C-alpha positions as CSV (number, residue, x, y, z in Angstrom):
1,M,112.3,-48.8,132.1
2,E,113.9,-46.3,130.1
3,T,114.2,-48.5,126.7
4,D,110.5,-50.0,126.9
5,L,109.6,-45.4,126.7
6,L,111.6,-45.0,123.7
7,K,110.5,-47.7,122.3
8,K,106.6,-46.2,122.7
9,C,107.8,-42.9,121.2
10,Y,109.0,-45.0,118.4
11,D,106.1,-46.8,117.8
12,A,103.7,-43.3,118.0
13,G,106.3,-41.8,115.5
14,I,108.1,-38.5,117.7
15,R,111.4,-38.1,116.5
16,M,113.5,-38.9,119.4
17,T,115.8,-35.4,120.2
18,A,119.1,-35.3,122.7
19,Q,115.5,-32.7,124.5
20,R,113.3,-35.4,125.1
21,S,115.7,-38.3,125.9
22,L,117.3,-35.8,128.6
23,I,112.9,-35.2,129.5
24,I,112.4,-38.8,130.0
25,E,115.1,-39.8,131.8
26,T,114.3,-36.8,133.6
27,L,110.7,-38.8,134.2
28,I,112.0,-42.4,135.1
29,G,114.2,-41.3,138.0
30,S,111.8,-39.4,139.7
31,D,110.5,-41.3,142.6
32,D,107.3,-39.2,142.5
33,H,105.2,-37.4,140.3
34,P,106.7,-34.5,139.2
35,D,104.6,-31.0,137.3
36,A,106.5,-29.6,134.5
37,D,108.2,-27.4,136.1
38,Q,110.4,-29.8,138.9
39,V,110.9,-31.8,135.7
40,Y,112.2,-28.8,134.2
41,R,114.2,-27.5,136.9
42,R,116.3,-31.1,137.6
43,A,116.2,-31.3,134.2
44,V,118.0,-28.0,133.6
45,E,120.8,-29.2,135.7
46,R,122.1,-31.7,133.7
47,D,121.3,-29.9,130.2
48,Q,121.3,-25.5,130.9
49,S,120.3,-24.9,126.6
50,I,116.6,-26.8,127.4
51,S,114.0,-24.0,128.0
52,L,110.9,-24.2,129.9
53,P,108.6,-24.4,126.9
54,T,110.8,-27.3,126.1
55,V,109.5,-29.3,128.6
56,Y,106.0,-28.4,128.1
57,R,105.6,-29.6,124.6
58,T,107.5,-32.1,125.2
59,L,105.1,-33.8,128.1
60,N,102.3,-32.7,126.1
61,L,103.5,-34.7,122.8
62,L,104.2,-37.5,125.3
63,D,100.8,-37.2,127.0
64,D,99.2,-36.8,123.5
65,A,100.9,-40.0,122.1
66,G,99.7,-42.0,125.5
67,I,103.2,-42.8,126.7
68,I,103.0,-41.0,130.0
69,K,99.3,-39.6,131.8
70,K,98.8,-36.3,133.0
71,I,97.0,-36.3,136.1
72,N,95.1,-32.6,137.1
73,M,96.1,-32.6,141.2
74,S,94.7,-29.3,142.2
75,V,91.9,-26.6,140.8
76,I,93.1,-24.0,142.7
77,Q,96.7,-24.6,141.6
78,R,96.3,-25.9,138.3
79,K,99.0,-28.1,138.9
80,L,99.2,-31.1,136.1
81,V,102.3,-33.6,137.6
82,Y,103.6,-36.8,134.9
């Protein structure tokens, strides 16, 4: 699964950094549909140098490339899950 996502990133011309790779690994390892804050909290456990803005930028980049899909779960909470 991880190699499929990495190939899609490569095909989309997305440069793979260590932090982007960690975010992808975090998504793959999730058995739920985490929002950006949850992805951040899980990723920062493995790499404390990762920032919340980096997670948001990476998730938006992957969504724009059609690699993941952003789902608006609630208008009230404005929670976006990936």
